[in-house]
N, CA, C, O and the ligand as a Tripos MOL2 file, in Angstrom:
@<TRIPOS>MOLECULE
protein
  237   235    60     0     0
PROTEIN
NO_CHARGES

@<TRIPOS>ATOM
      1 N           0.8410   -1.2050    0.0000 N.3       1 MET1
      2 CA          0.0000    0.0000    0.0000 C.3       1 MET1
      3 C           0.8750    1.2540    0.0000 C.2       1 MET1
      4 O           1.8570    1.3560    0.7360 O.2       1 MET1
      5 N           0.4860    2.1930   -0.8460 N.am      2 LYS2
      6 CA          1.2900    3.4140   -0.9370 C.3       2 LYS2
      7 C           0.8090    4.4700    0.0450 C.2       2 LYS2
      8 O          -0.3890    4.6540    0.2640 O.2       2 LYS2
      9 N           1.7690    5.1470    0.6180 N.am      3 VAL3
     10 CA          1.4700    6.2500    1.5190 C.3       3 VAL3
     11 C           2.3060    7.4450    1.0850 C.2       3 VAL3
     12 O           3.2650    7.3130    0.3250 O.2       3 VAL3
     13 N           1.9230    8.6030    1.5800 N.am      4 LYS4
     14 CA          2.6280    9.8050    1.1790 C.3       4 LYS4
     15 C           3.5230   10.3080    2.3000 C.2       4 LYS4
     16 O           3.1120   10.4290    3.4540 O.2       4 LYS4
     17 N           4.7320   10.5890    1.9260 N.am      5 ASP5
     18 CA          5.6680   11.2350    2.8290 C.3       5 ASP5
     19 C           5.2310   12.6980    2.9370 C.2       5 ASP5
     20 O           5.2990   13.4270    1.9480 O.2       5 ASP5
     21 N           4.7810   13.1470    4.1260 N.am      6 PRO6
     22 CA          4.2390   14.5040    4.2410 C.3       6 PRO6
     23 C           5.2970   15.5940    4.1090 C.2       6 PRO6
     24 O           4.9580   16.7580    3.8910 O.2       6 PRO6
     25 N           6.5480   15.2410    4.2350 N.am      7 VAL7
     26 CA          7.6090   16.2410    4.1640 C.3       7 VAL7
     27 C           7.9710   16.5520    2.7170 C.2       7 VAL7
     28 O           7.9330   17.7120    2.3080 O.2       7 VAL7
     29 N           8.3140   15.5560    1.9580 N.am      8 CYS8
     30 CA          8.7370   15.8110    0.5770 C.3       8 CYS8
     31 C           7.6350   15.5040   -0.4270 C.2       8 CYS8
     32 O           7.7510   15.8520   -1.6020 O.2       8 CYS8
     33 N           6.5600   14.8500    0.0300 N.am      9 GLY9
     34 CA          5.4330   14.6000   -0.8560 C.3       9 GLY9
     35 C           5.5670   13.3520   -1.7080 C.2       9 GLY9
     36 O           4.7150   13.0700   -2.5500 O.2       9 GLY9
     37 N           6.6290   12.6160   -1.4870 N.am     10 MET10
     38 CA          6.8570   11.4270   -2.2830 C.3      10 MET10
     39 C           5.9470   10.2850   -1.8540 C.2      10 MET10
     40 O           5.6880   10.0920   -0.6670 O.2      10 MET10
     41 N           5.4700    9.5360   -2.8310 N.am     11 LYS11
     42 CA          4.6800    8.3570   -2.4970 C.3      11 LYS11
     43 C           5.6200    7.1680   -2.3090 C.2      11 LYS11
     44 O           6.4750    6.8850   -3.1470 O.2      11 LYS11
     45 N           5.4320    6.4890   -1.1880 N.am     12 ILE12
     46 CA          6.3110    5.3500   -0.8840 C.3      12 ILE12
     47 C           5.4710    4.1610   -0.4310 C.2      12 ILE12
     48 O           4.3350    4.3190    0.0180 O.2      12 ILE12
     49 N           6.0340    3.0070   -0.5520 N.am     13 GLU13
     50 CA          5.4030    1.8180    0.0030 C.3      13 GLU13
     51 C           5.6400    1.8100    1.5120 C.2      13 GLU13
     52 O           6.7290    2.1240    1.9920 O.2      13 GLU13
     53 N           4.5910    1.4430    2.2420 N.am     14 LYS14
     54 CA          4.7190    1.3990    3.7000 C.3      14 LYS14
     55 C           5.9230    0.5730    4.1300 C.2      14 LYS14
     56 O           6.6710    0.9620    5.0270 O.2      14 LYS14
     57 N           6.0950   -0.5480    3.4900 N.am     15 GLU15
     58 CA          7.1690   -1.4670    3.8920 C.3      15 GLU15
     59 C           8.5440   -0.8860    3.6100 C.2      15 GLU15
     60 O           9.5390   -1.2860    4.2140 O.2      15 GLU15
     61 N           8.5850    0.0670    2.6810 N.am     16 GLU16
     62 CA          9.8800    0.6470    2.3160 C.3      16 GLU16
     63 C          10.1870    1.9230    3.0740 C.2      16 GLU16
     64 O          11.2590    2.5070    2.9110 O.2      16 GLU16
     65 N           9.2540    2.3540    3.9000 N.am     17 ALA17
     66 CA          9.4590    3.5980    4.6270 C.3      17 ALA17
     67 C          10.6580    3.4790    5.5550 C.2      17 ALA17
     68 O          10.8450    2.4660    6.2290 O.2      17 ALA17
     69 N          11.4650    4.5320    5.5770 N.am     18 ALA18
     70 CA         12.6410    4.5310    6.4410 C.3      18 ALA18
     71 C          12.2500    4.7770    7.8840 C.2      18 ALA18
     72 O          12.9490    4.3800    8.8170 O.2      18 ALA18
     73 N          11.1170    5.4420    8.0450 N.am     19 GLU19
     74 CA         10.7000    5.7980    9.4010 C.3      19 GLU19
     75 C           9.1980    5.9790    9.4540 C.2      19 GLU19
     76 O           8.5760    6.4240    8.4900 O.2      19 GLU19
     77 N           8.6260    5.6290   10.5930 N.am     20 LYS20
     78 CA          7.1980    5.8370   10.8170 C.3      20 LYS20
     79 C           7.0290    6.6290   12.1020 C.2      20 LYS20
     80 O           7.6340    6.3100   13.1250 O.2      20 LYS20
     81 N           6.2100    7.6520   12.0430 N.am     21 ILE21
     82 CA          5.9650    8.4650   13.2350 C.3      21 ILE21
     83 C           4.4650    8.5610   13.4550 C.2      21 ILE21
     84 O           3.6990    8.7800   12.5170 O.2      21 ILE21
     85 N           4.0620    8.3970   14.6930 N.am     22 GLU22
     86 CA          2.6600    8.5690   15.0130 C.3      22 GLU22
     87 C           2.4800    9.9460   15.6150 C.2      22 GLU22
     88 O           3.1660   10.3140   16.5690 O.2      22 GLU22
     89 N           1.5620   10.6990   15.0550 N.am     23 TYR23
     90 CA          1.3390   12.0620   15.5160 C.3      23 TYR23
     91 C          -0.1500   12.3580   15.4960 C.2      23 TYR23
     92 O          -0.8090   12.1640   14.4740 O.2      23 TYR23
     93 N          -0.6760   12.8160   16.5940 N.am     24 MET24
     94 CA         -2.0930   13.1480   16.7190 C.3      24 MET24
     95 C          -2.9890   11.9900   16.2560 C.2      24 MET24
     96 O          -4.0140   12.1950   15.6060 O.2      24 MET24
     97 N          -2.5760   10.7850   16.6060 N.am     25 GLY25
     98 CA         -3.3840    9.6200   16.2880 C.3      25 GLY25
     99 C          -3.2810    9.1320   14.8660 C.2      25 GLY25
    100 O          -3.9520    8.1720   14.4860 O.2      25 GLY25
    101 N          -2.4440    9.7840   14.0690 N.am     26 LYS26
    102 CA         -2.2530    9.3560   12.6830 C.3      26 LYS26
    103 C          -0.8320    8.8840   12.4810 C.2      26 LYS26
    104 O           0.0970    9.3520   13.1400 O.2      26 LYS26
    105 N          -0.6760    7.9480   11.5590 N.am     27 GLU27
    106 CA          0.6730    7.4580   11.2740 C.3      27 GLU27
    107 C           1.2040    8.1240   10.0150 C.2      27 GLU27
    108 O           0.5080    8.2540    9.0080 O.2      27 GLU27
    109 N           2.4400    8.5320   10.1070 N.am     28 TYR28
    110 CA          3.0920    9.1570    8.9620 C.3      28 TYR28
    111 C           4.3320    8.3490    8.5960 C.2      28 TYR28
    112 O           5.0790    7.8920    9.4620 O.2      28 TYR28
    113 N           4.5250    8.1910    7.3180 N.am     29 TYR29
    114 CA          5.6550    7.3960    6.8290 C.3      29 TYR29
    115 C           6.6010    8.2920    6.0500 C.2      29 TYR29
    116 O           6.1890    9.2390    5.3800 O.2      29 TYR29
    117 N           7.8720    7.9660    6.1570 N.am     30 PHE30
    118 CA          8.8960    8.8310    5.5560 C.3      30 PHE30
    119 C           9.8630    8.0360    4.7000 C.2      30 PHE30
    120 O          10.2190    6.8990    5.0120 O.2      30 PHE30
    121 N          10.2740    8.6640    3.6180 N.am     31 CYS31
    122 CA         11.1710    8.0000    2.6840 C.3      31 CYS31
    123 C          12.5840    7.9310    3.2310 C.2      31 CYS31
    124 O          13.3770    7.0820    2.8240 O.2      31 CYS31
    125 N          12.8930    8.8290    4.1540 N.am     32 SER32
    126 CA         14.2560    8.8720    4.6810 C.3      32 SER32
    127 C          14.2600    9.3960    6.1060 C.2      32 SER32
    128 O          13.2930   10.0110    6.5560 O.2      32 SER32
    129 N          15.3470    9.1500    6.8040 N.am     33 GLN33
    130 CA         15.5130    9.6870    8.1530 C.3      33 GLN33
    131 C          15.4650   11.2050    8.1230 C.2      33 GLN33
    132 O          14.9770   11.8460    9.0530 O.2      33 GLN33
    133 N          15.9760   11.7620    7.0470 N.am     34 GLU34
    134 CA         16.0350   13.2130    6.9080 C.3      34 GLU34
    135 C          14.6370   13.8120    6.9740 C.2      34 GLU34
    136 O          14.3980   14.7930    7.6770 O.2      34 GLU34
    137 N          13.7290   13.2120    6.2370 N.am     35 CYS35
    138 CA         12.3480   13.6920    6.2300 C.3      35 CYS35
    139 C          11.7140   13.5110    7.6060 C.2      35 CYS35
    140 O          10.9890   14.3840    8.0840 O.2      35 CYS35
    141 N          11.9870   12.3910    8.2260 N.am     36 ALA36
    142 CA         11.4260   12.1260    9.5480 C.3      36 ALA36
    143 C          11.9100   13.1690   10.5520 C.2      36 ALA36
    144 O          11.1470   13.6270   11.4020 O.2      36 ALA36
    145 N          13.1770   13.5350   10.4460 N.am     37 GLU37
    146 CA         13.7300   14.5410   11.3550 C.3      37 GLU37
    147 C          13.0610   15.8890   11.1360 C.2      37 GLU37
    148 O          12.7710   16.6090   12.0920 O.2      37 GLU37
    149 N          12.8170   16.2270    9.8740 N.am     38 LYS38
    150 CA         12.1590   17.4990    9.5730 C.3      38 LYS38
    151 C          10.7530   17.5110   10.1540 C.2      38 LYS38
    152 O          10.2890   18.5180   10.6890 O.2      38 LYS38
    153 N          10.0870   16.3680   10.0360 N.am     39 PHE39
    154 CA          8.7410   16.2630   10.5810 C.3      39 PHE39
    155 C           8.7690   16.4460   12.0990 C.2      39 PHE39
    156 O           7.9280   17.1480   12.6610 O.2      39 PHE39
    157 N           9.7280   15.8160   12.7500 N.am     40 LYS40
    158 CA          9.8370   15.9110   14.2040 C.3      40 LYS40
    159 C          10.1030   17.3470   14.6360 C.2      40 LYS40
    160 O           9.6280   17.7850   15.6840 O.2      40 LYS40
    161 N          10.8600   18.0720   13.8290 N.am     41 ASP41
    162 CA         11.1770   19.4630   14.1540 C.3      41 ASP41
    163 C           9.9370   20.3430   14.1090 C.2      41 ASP41
    164 O           9.8220   21.3060   14.8660 O.2      41 ASP41
    165 N           9.0250   20.0130   13.2310 N.am     42 ASN42
    166 CA          7.8780   20.8770   13.0060 C.3      42 ASN42
    167 C           6.6750   20.0610   12.5450 C.2      42 ASN42
    168 O           6.2010   20.2360   11.4230 O.2      42 ASN42
    169 N           6.1870   19.1840   13.3900 N.am     43 PRO43
    170 CA          5.1240   18.2640   12.9620 C.3      43 PRO43
    171 C           3.8510   18.9630   12.5050 C.2      43 PRO43
    172 O           3.1960   18.5030   11.5690 O.2      43 PRO43
    173 N           3.4970   20.0570   13.1460 N.am     44 GLU44
    174 CA          2.2440   20.7290   12.7870 C.3      44 GLU44
    175 C           2.2630   21.2150   11.3500 C.2      44 GLU44
    176 O           1.2710   21.1150   10.6280 O.2      44 GLU44
    177 N           3.3810   21.7310   10.9600 N.am     45 GLN45
    178 CA          3.4810   22.2730    9.6140 C.3      45 GLN45
    179 C           3.2200   21.1890    8.5690 C.2      45 GLN45
    180 O           2.5220   21.4140    7.5810 O.2      45 GLN45
    181 N           3.7870   20.0250    8.8050 N.am     46 TYR46
    182 CA          3.6760   18.9670    7.8050 C.3      46 TYR46
    183 C           2.3810   18.1850    7.9230 C.2      46 TYR46
    184 O           1.8120   17.7610    6.9180 O.2      46 TYR46
    185 N           1.9140   17.9950    9.1510 N.am     47 ALA47
    186 CA          0.7010   17.2130    9.3470 C.3      47 ALA47
    187 C          -0.5140   17.9150    8.7450 C.2      47 ALA47
    188 O          -1.4660   17.2610    8.3210 O.2      47 ALA47
    189 N          -0.4810   19.2240    8.7090 N.am     48 HIS48
    190 CA         -1.6280   19.9600    8.1850 C.3      48 HIS48
    191 C          -1.4910   20.3150    6.7150 C.2      48 HIS48
    192 O          -2.3890   20.8920    6.1010 O.2      48 HIS48
    193 N          -0.3610   19.9590    6.1830 N.am     49 GLN49
    194 CA         -0.1170   20.3020    4.7970 C.3      49 GLN49
    195 C          -0.8890   19.3670    3.8740 C.2      49 GLN49
    196 O          -0.9060   18.1530    4.0810 O.2      49 GLN49
    197 N          -1.5210   19.9300    2.8680 N.am     50 LYS50
    198 CA         -2.2010   19.0640    1.9140 C.3      50 LYS50
    199 C          -1.5440   19.1230    0.5380 C.2      50 LYS50
    200 O          -0.4000   18.6940    0.3890 O.2      50 LYS50
    201 N          -2.2140   19.6230   -0.4310 N.am     51 ASN51
    202 CA         -1.7280   19.4360   -1.8080 C.3      51 ASN51
    203 C          -0.4500   20.1820   -2.1760 C.2      51 ASN51
    204 O          -0.3720   20.7730   -3.2530 O.2      51 ASN51
    205 N           0.5270   20.1650   -1.3200 N.am     52 SER52
    206 CA          1.7280   20.9130   -1.6660 C.3      52 SER52
    207 C           2.7140   20.0250   -2.4090 C.2      52 SER52
    208 O           2.7290   18.8040   -2.2510 O.2      52 SER52
    209 N           3.5120   20.6570   -3.2010 N.am     53 HIS53
    210 CA          4.5350   19.9090   -3.9240 C.3      53 HIS53
    211 C           5.8170   19.8810   -3.1050 C.2      53 HIS53
    212 O           6.2170   20.8830   -2.5120 O.2      53 HIS53
    213 N           6.4310   18.7530   -3.0850 N.am     54 GLY54
    214 CA          7.6460   18.6220   -2.3060 C.3      54 GLY54
    215 C           8.8310   19.2500   -3.0030 C.2      54 GLY54
    216 O           8.7600   19.6580   -4.1620 O.2      54 GLY54
    217 N           9.8880   19.3130   -2.2830 N.am     55 HIS55
    218 CA         11.1060   19.8640   -2.8500 C.3      55 HIS55
    219 C          12.0130   18.7600   -3.3870 C.2      55 HIS55
    220 O          13.0800   19.0340   -3.9370 O.2      55 HIS55
    221 N          11.5890   17.5360   -3.2250 N.am     56 GLY56
    222 CA         12.3850   16.4280   -3.7330 C.3      56 GLY56
    223 C          13.6660   16.2330   -2.9810 C.2      56 GLY56
    224 O          14.7570   16.2960   -3.5480 O.2      56 GLY56
    225 N          13.5250   15.9960   -1.7020 N.am     57 CYS57
    226 CA         14.6980   15.8950   -0.8540 C.3      57 CYS57
    227 C          15.5590   14.6820   -1.1890 C.2      57 CYS57
    228 O          16.7490   14.6320   -0.8790 O.2      57 CYS57
    229 N          14.9180   13.7060   -1.8350 N.am     58 CYS58
    230 CA         15.6370   12.4460   -1.9560 C.3      58 CYS58
    231 C          15.1130   11.6190   -3.1290 C.2      58 CYS58
    232 O          14.0420   11.8920   -3.6720 O.2      58 CYS58
    233 N          15.8600   10.6430   -3.4900 N.am     59 HIS59
    234 CA         15.5150    9.7740   -4.6310 C.3      59 HIS59
    235 C          15.3430   10.5720   -5.9130 C.2      59 HIS59
    236 O          15.0530    9.9990   -6.9630 O.2      59 HIS59
    237 ZN         10.9450   12.2940    1.9090 Zn       60 ZN60
@<TRIPOS>BOND
     1     1     2 1
     2     2     3 1
     3     3     4 2
     4     3     5 am
     5     5     6 1
     6     6     7 1
     7     7     8 2
     8     7     9 am
     9     9    10 1
    10    10    11 1
    11    11    12 2
    12    11    13 am
    13    13    14 1
    14    14    15 1
    15    15    16 2
    16    15    17 am
    17    17    18 1
    18    18    19 1
    19    19    20 2
    20    19    21 am
    21    21    22 1
    22    22    23 1
    23    23    24 2
    24    23    25 am
    25    25    26 1
    26    26    27 1
    27    27    28 2
    28    27    29 am
    29    29    30 1
    30    30    31 1
    31    31    32 2
    32    31    33 am
    33    33    34 1
    34    34    35 1
    35    35    36 2
    36    35    37 am
    37    37    38 1
    38    38    39 1
    39    39    40 2
    40    39    41 am
    41    41    42 1
    42    42    43 1
    43    43    44 2
    44    43    45 am
    45    45    46 1
    46    46    47 1
    47    47    48 2
    48    47    49 am
    49    49    50 1
    50    50    51 1
    51    51    52 2
    52    51    53 am
    53    53    54 1
    54    54    55 1
    55    55    56 2
    56    55    57 am
    57    57    58 1
    58    58    59 1
    59    59    60 2
    60    59    61 am
    61    61    62 1
    62    62    63 1
    63    63    64 2
    64    63    65 am
    65    65    66 1
    66    66    67 1
    67    67    68 2
    68    67    69 am
    69    69    70 1
    70    70    71 1
    71    71    72 2
    72    71    73 am
    73    73    74 1
    74    74    75 1
    75    75    76 2
    76    75    77 am
    77    77    78 1
    78    78    79 1
    79    79    80 2
    80    79    81 am
    81    81    82 1
    82    82    83 1
    83    83    84 2
    84    83    85 am
    85    85    86 1
    86    86    87 1
    87    87    88 2
    88    87    89 am
    89    89    90 1
    90    90    91 1
    91    91    92 2
    92    91    93 am
    93    93    94 1
    94    94    95 1
    95    95    96 2
    96    95    97 am
    97    97    98 1
    98    98    99 1
    99    99   100 2
   100    99   101 am
   101   101   102 1
   102   102   103 1
   103   103   104 2
   104   103   105 am
   105   105   106 1
   106   106   107 1
   107   107   108 2
   108   107   109 am
   109   109   110 1
   110   110   111 1
   111   111   112 2
   112   111   113 am
   113   113   114 1
   114   114   115 1
   115   115   116 2
   116   115   117 am
   117   117   118 1
   118   118   119 1
   119   119   120 2
   120   119   121 am
   121   121   122 1
   122   122   123 1
   123   123   124 2
   124   123   125 am
   125   125   126 1
   126   126   127 1
   127   127   128 2
   128   127   129 am
   129   129   130 1
   130   130   131 1
   131   131   132 2
   132   131   133 am
   133   133   134 1
   134   134   135 1
   135   135   136 2
   136   135   137 am
   137   137   138 1
   138   138   139 1
   139   139   140 2
   140   139   141 am
   141   141   142 1
   142   142   143 1
   143   143   144 2
   144   143   145 am
   145   145   146 1
   146   146   147 1
   147   147   148 2
   148   147   149 am
   149   149   150 1
   150   150   151 1
   151   151   152 2
   152   151   153 am
   153   153   154 1
   154   154   155 1
   155   155   156 2
   156   155   157 am
   157   157   158 1
   158   158   159 1
   159   159   160 2
   160   159   161 am
   161   161   162 1
   162   162   163 1
   163   163   164 2
   164   163   165 am
   165   165   166 1
   166   166   167 1
   167   167   168 2
   168   167   169 am
   169   169   170 1
   170   170   171 1
   171   171   172 2
   172   171   173 am
   173   173   174 1
   174   174   175 1
   175   175   176 2
   176   175   177 am
   177   177   178 1
   178   178   179 1
   179   179   180 2
   180   179   181 am
   181   181   182 1
   182   182   183 1
   183   183   184 2
   184   183   185 am
   185   185   186 1
   186   186   187 1
   187   187   188 2
   188   187   189 am
   189   189   190 1
   190   190   191 1
   191   191   192 2
   192   191   193 am
   193   193   194 1
   194   194   195 1
   195   195   196 2
   196   195   197 am
   197   197   198 1
   198   198   199 1
   199   199   200 2
   200   199   201 am
   201   201   202 1
   202   202   203 1
   203   203   204 2
   204   203   205 am
   205   205   206 1
   206   206   207 1
   207   207   208 2
   208   207   209 am
   209   209   210 1
   210   210   211 1
   211   211   212 2
   212   211   213 am
   213   213   214 1
   214   214   215 1
   215   215   216 2
   216   215   217 am
   217   217   218 1
   218   218   219 1
   219   219   220 2
   220   219   221 am
   221   221   222 1
   222   222   223 1
   223   223   224 2
   224   223   225 am
   225   225   226 1
   226   226   227 1
   227   227   228 2
   228   227   229 am
   229   229   230 1
   230   230   231 1
   231   231   232 2
   232   231   233 am
   233   233   234 1
   234   234   235 1
   235   235   236 2
@<TRIPOS>SUBSTRUCTURE
     1 MET1         2 RESIDUE 1 A MET
     2 LYS2         6 RESIDUE 1 A LYS
     3 VAL3        10 RESIDUE 1 A VAL
     4 LYS4        14 RESIDUE 1 A LYS
     5 ASP5        18 RESIDUE 1 A ASP
     6 PRO6        22 RESIDUE 1 A PRO
     7 VAL7        26 RESIDUE 1 A VAL
     8 CYS8        30 RESIDUE 1 A CYS
     9 GLY9        34 RESIDUE 1 A GLY
    10 MET10       38 RESIDUE 1 A MET
    11 LYS11       42 RESIDUE 1 A LYS
    12 ILE12       46 RESIDUE 1 A ILE
    13 GLU13       50 RESIDUE 1 A GLU
    14 LYS14       54 RESIDUE 1 A LYS
    15 GLU15       58 RESIDUE 1 A GLU
    16 GLU16       62 RESIDUE 1 A GLU
    17 ALA17       66 RESIDUE 1 A ALA
    18 ALA18       70 RESIDUE 1 A ALA
    19 GLU19       74 RESIDUE 1 A GLU
    20 LYS20       78 RESIDUE 1 A LYS
    21 ILE21       82 RESIDUE 1 A ILE
    22 GLU22       86 RESIDUE 1 A GLU
    23 TYR23       90 RESIDUE 1 A TYR
    24 MET24       94 RESIDUE 1 A MET
    25 GLY25       98 RESIDUE 1 A GLY
    26 LYS26      102 RESIDUE 1 A LYS
    27 GLU27      106 RESIDUE 1 A GLU
    28 TYR28      110 RESIDUE 1 A TYR
    29 TYR29      114 RESIDUE 1 A TYR
    30 PHE30      118 RESIDUE 1 A PHE
    31 CYS31      122 RESIDUE 1 A CYS
    32 SER32      126 RESIDUE 1 A SER
    33 GLN33      130 RESIDUE 1 A GLN
    34 GLU34      134 RESIDUE 1 A GLU
    35 CYS35      138 RESIDUE 1 A CYS
    36 ALA36      142 RESIDUE 1 A ALA
    37 GLU37      146 RESIDUE 1 A GLU
    38 LYS38      150 RESIDUE 1 A LYS
    39 PHE39      154 RESIDUE 1 A PHE
    40 LYS40      158 RESIDUE 1 A LYS
    41 ASP41      162 RESIDUE 1 A ASP
    42 ASN42      166 RESIDUE 1 A ASN
    43 PRO43      170 RESIDUE 1 A PRO
    44 GLU44      174 RESIDUE 1 A GLU
    45 GLN45      178 RESIDUE 1 A GLN
    46 TYR46      182 RESIDUE 1 A TYR
    47 ALA47      186 RESIDUE 1 A ALA
    48 HIS48      190 RESIDUE 1 A HIS
    49 GLN49      194 RESIDUE 1 A GLN
    50 LYS50      198 RESIDUE 1 A LYS
    51 ASN51      202 RESIDUE 1 A ASN
    52 SER52      206 RESIDUE 1 A SER
    53 HIS53      210 RESIDUE 1 A HIS
    54 GLY54      214 RESIDUE 1 A GLY
    55 HIS55      218 RESIDUE 1 A HIS
    56 GLY56      222 RESIDUE 1 A GLY
    57 CYS57      226 RESIDUE 1 A CYS
    58 CYS58      230 RESIDUE 1 A CYS
    59 HIS59      234 RESIDUE 1 A HIS
    60 ZN60       237 GROUP 0 **** ****
Protein backbone atom coordinates (compact mmCIF):
# COMPACT_ATOMS: atom_id res chain seq x y z
CA MET A 1 0.00 0.00 0.00
CA LYS A 2 1.29 3.41 -0.94
CA VAL A 3 1.47 6.25 1.52
CA LYS A 4 2.63 9.81 1.18
CA ASP A 5 5.67 11.23 2.83
CA PRO A 6 4.24 14.50 4.24
CA VAL A 7 7.61 16.24 4.16
CA CYS A 8 8.74 15.81 0.58
CA GLY A 9 5.43 14.60 -0.86
CA MET A 10 6.86 11.43 -2.28
CA LYS A 11 4.68 8.36 -2.50
CA ILE A 12 6.31 5.35 -0.88
CA GLU A 13 5.40 1.82 0.00
CA LYS A 14 4.72 1.40 3.70
CA GLU A 15 7.17 -1.47 3.89
CA GLU A 16 9.88 0.65 2.32
CA ALA A 17 9.46 3.60 4.63
CA ALA A 18 12.64 4.53 6.44
CA GLU A 19 10.70 5.80 9.40
CA LYS A 20 7.20 5.84 10.82
CA ILE A 21 5.96 8.46 13.24
CA GLU A 22 2.66 8.57 15.01
CA TYR A 23 1.34 12.06 15.52
CA MET A 24 -2.09 13.15 16.72
CA GLY A 25 -3.38 9.62 16.29
CA LYS A 26 -2.25 9.36 12.68
CA GLU A 27 0.67 7.46 11.27
CA TYR A 28 3.09 9.16 8.96
CA TYR A 29 5.65 7.40 6.83
CA PHE A 30 8.90 8.83 5.56
CA CYS A 31 11.17 8.00 2.68
CA SER A 32 14.26 8.87 4.68
CA GLN A 33 15.51 9.69 8.15
CA GLU A 34 16.03 13.21 6.91
CA CYS A 35 12.35 13.69 6.23
CA ALA A 36 11.43 12.13 9.55
CA GLU A 37 13.73 14.54 11.36
CA LYS A 38 12.16 17.50 9.57
CA PHE A 39 8.74 16.26 10.58
CA LYS A 40 9.84 15.91 14.20
CA ASP A 41 11.18 19.46 14.15
CA ASN A 42 7.88 20.88 13.01
CA PRO A 43 5.12 18.26 12.96
CA GLU A 44 2.24 20.73 12.79
CA GLN A 45 3.48 22.27 9.61
CA TYR A 46 3.68 18.97 7.81
CA ALA A 47 0.70 17.21 9.35
CA HIS A 48 -1.63 19.96 8.18
CA GLN A 49 -0.12 20.30 4.80
CA LYS A 50 -2.20 19.06 1.91
CA ASN A 51 -1.73 19.44 -1.81
CA SER A 52 1.73 20.91 -1.67
CA HIS A 53 4.53 19.91 -3.92
CA GLY A 54 7.65 18.62 -2.31
CA HIS A 55 11.11 19.86 -2.85
CA GLY A 56 12.38 16.43 -3.73
CA CYS A 57 14.70 15.89 -0.85
CA CYS A 58 15.64 12.45 -1.96
CA HIS A 59 15.52 9.77 -4.63
ZN1 LIG B 1 10.94 12.29 1.91
